[in-house]
N, C-alpha and C positions, 0 to 999 in steps of 0.2 A: 748569097747572104750567109754569114756565119753569126751564130748566137754564142755567146759565153756568159757565165755567171760571175759577177763581182760582188763585192759586199754592199753594194747599192742597188742591186737588182740585176736584170737581164739587160744586155747591151747588144743591139744588132749591128753588124759590121758589113759594109759593102764589100763585095769581090770586084765589081764592075766599074768602081771609081778609084782613080790613082790620085796621090798628092805628092808633089816632089817639088824641089829637094827636101828631103828630110832627115836631118834637121835643116831649116831654112835660115837665111840671113836677111836679104833684101827683099825677095818676093817668093810667093808660094803659087804653084800651079795645081789647079784642081780639074781633073779631066774625066769625062764620062766615056770610059772606053767601049761600053757595050749599048750605046743609044738607049739607055733604060728611059728615057723621057726626061721632063723637066723636075727639078728638085728646088724646093726653097732650102736655103741653108743659113746657119749662123756660126760665126767663131765666138766660142766662149772661153773667157780666161780661168785661171785656177780658182778664183772666188766665185764662179758661176755667173759673173756679169757678161752679157751679151756685147761685144765690142765691134762687131761686123756682121752684116746680113745681106744677102743677094739671092739671086736665082741662078741656078746652074742648069745649061741645057747641053752643051758640049764641052766647053773650056773656059775656065775663069783664072785670071792672073792677078793675085792679091799683093798690094804693095804692103810690105811689112815694116816699112821704116819707121812708122809711128807706135809699134808694137813694142812692149817691153820682152826682155828676154824671159823664157819660161815654156812651159807645157801648156797646150791649148787643145780643145776639142772642136771638131767641126760637127756640128748637128745637122743632119739632112733631114727633111721632112717630105714625105710622099704619101698622099692620100692621109691615112690617120696613123701611120706609123713614124717612127724616129730611127735613125742609124747614125753611127758616129765612126769617126776616124780621128786619130791623135797626131799632133805634130809639135815640134819643138822649134822655137825661134831662139836662135843663137844670140 
């Protein structure tokens, strides 16, 4: 896990989870590379609205055809901690 500081506070980023392709057009794959256990996750748009939520165990494939173009955050929750990854929908 890597932590860095932004204007909105500290953000924790996973090293053991991959998202691809990024940027994405039709689908996004989220993969747990290190068997870190189960995570709840949400995809949040640039307005802060949750537009998708699910559970990640090993691998999830997200259909992006109903998503607008733009930048999104994936917010993972495990125990009482949150972690974030960013992707772009073309």
